[in-house]
N, C-alpha and C positions, 0 to 999 in steps of 0.2 A: 275523625276517630273519637275525639273528645265528646262530640255531640252524640255519637252512637253509644258510647259508654254511659253518658248521662241518660239517654233514653232507656237503655236496658235497665239501668239502676232504678229509674222512675217506675218501670213496670212492676217492680216489687211492691211499691207503695200502692199503686193503682189496683193491683190484684186484691188487696185487702179493702180498699176504699169502695170498690164495686160491690162487694158483699155487704158492707155496712149500709150503703145506700139502698141496696136490694131489700134488706131487712127493715129499714126505716119506711120505705114505700109500702111494704107489706103490712106495716102497722098503721098506715095512714098518718104517720108523724111527719111534720115539717113539709110544707108545700115546696120548700126549696130542695127537698131530697130528690124529687123527680128530675129537676134540672141538674142537680149534682150527679145523679146517676147517669143521665144522658151525656154530660160533659166528660165524666170519667171514662165511659165506654168509648166515646169519640177519641179521647186522648190516647187510650190504650191501643185502639185500632190504628191511629195515625203513627204512633211509635212503632207498632209491629210492621206496618208497611215500609217504613224507613229501614228497619232492621232487616227485613227480608231482602232488601236491595243491597244491604251492606255486608252481610255475612260472606265469608270466603272459604274458610277451612272446612274440612269434612266434619269436624266436631261441632263447629258453629252451626253448620247446616242441619246436623242431626238434632241439635237442641232446639233450633228455631222451628223445625218440623214438628217437634212434640208440642211446642207452644201453639202453633197454628191449629193442630188437631184439637187441642183443649179449648182454644178460643172458638172454634166452630161449634163444639158441644155446648159451651157456655152461652153463646148467642141464641141457640135453639131454646135453652131453658128460660132465659130472661125475656124472651118475647111473649111469654105467658105471664099472667098476673102473679106477682110474688106470693108465695104461700109457704107455710111451715113444713109441708110434706116434702117439697123439693129443695128446701133451703140447705139441708145437709149435703146434698149432691152438688149444689152450686158452690158451697164452701169448699168441698173436697177438690173440685176442679180448680178453684181459685188458688188454693194452697199448693197444688201441683204447678200452676203457672208461676207462683212465687218462687218455688224451688228451682224451676228451669230458668227463670229470668235471672236469678242470682247466679246460676252456673254460666249463663251467657255473658253476664257482666264481667265475671272473672276471666272468661276466655278472651273477651275483647281487650281487657286490660293486659292480659298476657301477650296478645298479638301486638299491642301498642308498645310493649316493652316499658310501660310506665307503671309505677306502683303508687297509688294514691296514698297520701299520708294517713297515719293511724287515726288522727282526729277527724279527717274528712270521712273516712269509712264509718266511724262511730256516729257522727252527725247524720250521715246519709241513712244509716240504718234506723235512726230514731224516727225518721219520717214514716218508714214502714210500720214501726212499732206503734206509733200514735194511732194509726188507722186499724191496726190489728187489735189493740186494746178496745177501740171504739166498736169494732165489729162484734167482739164477744160480749161487750156490755149490752149492745142492742139485741143480740141473740137472747141474752138473759131476760131482757125486758119483753121479748116476744114469746117467752115461755120455752125457748130452746136452750135447755141447760142440762148437761149431763157431766159425768166425771171427766171425760176427755176435754170438753169445752172449758170446764172450770179450771182444769190443770193448765191448759194453754193460755187462758186469761191471766191466771196468777203468774205464770212464767213471763208473759209479755209485760205485765206491770212491773215485775221485779227487774227484768232486763232493762226496761226504760229507766227506772229509778237508778240502777247501778251505773248505767251509761251517762246519765245526767250528772251524777256525782263525779264521774271521771272527767267529763268535759269542764265542769265548774272548777276543778283543781288543776287544769292544764296550765303550765307556766307560759305556754305560747299565746295565751289569750290576750287580745287587745281590749281596750275599754269598751269598744262597740260590741265585741263578742260577749263580754261579761254582762253588759246591759241587756243584750238580747236573751242570754241564758237566764237572767233574773226574771224576765217576763215569762219564759217557759216554766221556770220553777213555780211562779205564782199561779199560772193556769193549771199546772200539774197538781199543786196542792188543793186548788179549788175542786178539781176532778175527784181527788181522793176523799176530801171532806164531804162532798156531795154524795158520794157513794156510801160512805159510812153512816151519815146522818139519816138517810132515808131507809136504811135497812132493806126490808122486802119490797119497798116501793121504788120503782125505777123512774128516772127522769132523763130519758134518752135525748131529748131536744137540748137541754142544758149541757149535758155531758159531751155530746158530740160537738157542740159549738166550742167548748173548751179545748177539746182535742184537735179540732180544725184550726183553732188559733195557734196551737202548739205546732201543727204541721207547717203553717205559714212561717212561724218563727224559725223552725228548723231548716226550711228552705233558705232563709236569709243567712242563718248561721253557717250552713254548709257552704254557701257561696263565699262567705267571709274567709272560711278556712281554705277554700280553693284559691282565693286571691293571695293567700300567704304562701301557698305551696310552690 
């Protein structure tokens, strides 16, 4: 059950990471983006296979059915070369998968009768937000910017900053957690400074590397909180 909950939770982050890598590949940025895109799709598919076998209740089956249909549509789109015309559709599908993966995670937690601690939930969500921020930044660099995307980008940045402050102030933190959070803060500040200094010029390679380091640290921090729970 814990593995299934972890996989369902990870799908939220992967849904955003897939679109970020899609946009990077479309811009011809970072040779590593192609591998990251393939790895992300492979991991999402693997998690989905496991979750399809694990769901039991009518609600769980209904939600996983919705994710499966979206995943089929997503795969059809990403088999063509990434382009700005279909990017909004790819993003819309991914955001729906994020929504339903979140619902499935909560349904599995409910069936398990376990409530993850508040700090675990916050740290876990930071992983998704790191990739959501990266996604909208790369969209901006690709010329895909509108009022809705700008609003979602600003919201994700604010939510990440607020949650990071909450985690930093948590009295439950160990020295290892505080040290890892300090690294996240450093990379987060690097991202914010990079964005403000370059104004209308975008540096997606540098920014996405900073946010990927944050994702790795948040993986570690989440595991530390889980160990305390």
